[in-house]
C-alpha positions as CSV (number, residue, x, y, z in Angstrom):
1,M,-1.9,3.1,22.7
2,W,-5.3,3.1,24.4
3,L,-6.8,4.6,21.2
4,V,-5.6,1.5,19.3
5,I,-7.2,-0.8,21.9
6,E,-10.5,1.2,21.8
7,E,-10.6,0.9,18.0
8,A,-9.8,-2.8,18.2
9,N,-12.6,-3.3,20.7
10,G,-15.1,-1.8,18.2
11,R,-13.8,-3.9,15.3
12,L,-13.8,-7.1,17.4
13,F,-17.6,-6.9,17.8
14,D,-18.0,-7.7,14.1
15,A,-17.3,-11.5,13.8
16,N,-16.8,-11.0,10.0
17,N,-13.5,-9.2,10.7
18,A,-10.7,-11.6,11.2
19,I,-8.3,-10.8,14.0
20,N,-5.4,-10.8,11.6
21,D,-7.2,-8.3,9.3
22,I,-7.9,-6.1,12.3
23,S,-4.3,-6.1,13.4
24,L,-3.1,-5.2,9.8
25,Q,-5.7,-2.4,9.6
26,L,-4.4,-1.0,12.9
27,G,-0.9,-0.9,11.6
28,F,0.6,-4.0,13.1
29,K,3.0,-6.0,10.8
30,Y,2.3,-9.2,12.7
31,Q,-0.8,-10.4,14.5
32,Q,1.3,-11.7,17.4
33,H,2.4,-8.1,18.3
34,F,-1.2,-6.9,18.3
35,T,-2.4,-9.9,20.4
36,R,0.5,-9.3,22.9
37,L,-0.3,-5.6,23.2
38,F,-4.1,-6.2,23.5
39,K,-3.5,-8.8,26.3
40,Q,-1.1,-6.5,28.1
41,K,-3.6,-3.6,28.1
42,T,-6.9,-5.6,28.7
43,G,-5.8,-8.8,30.4
44,I,-7.4,-11.0,27.8
45,K,-6.6,-12.0,24.2
46,P,-8.6,-10.5,21.3
47,N,-10.4,-13.8,20.6
48,E,-11.4,-14.1,24.3
49,F,-12.7,-10.6,24.2
50,R,-14.7,-11.4,21.1
51,N,-16.2,-14.5,22.7
52,L,-17.2,-12.5,25.8
53,N,-19.2,-10.0,23.7
């Protein structure tokens, strides 16, 4: 699962990529599942991660 998070981190740097699109590209059917997993593994939500970087 860490590989998915690493890939998501790279894609989140590009503000043109919507979080919903990133979650679909990574194989998640629902954005909520991606957001939940991302927060479990990193401690922050994807949009918070994007805002920090």
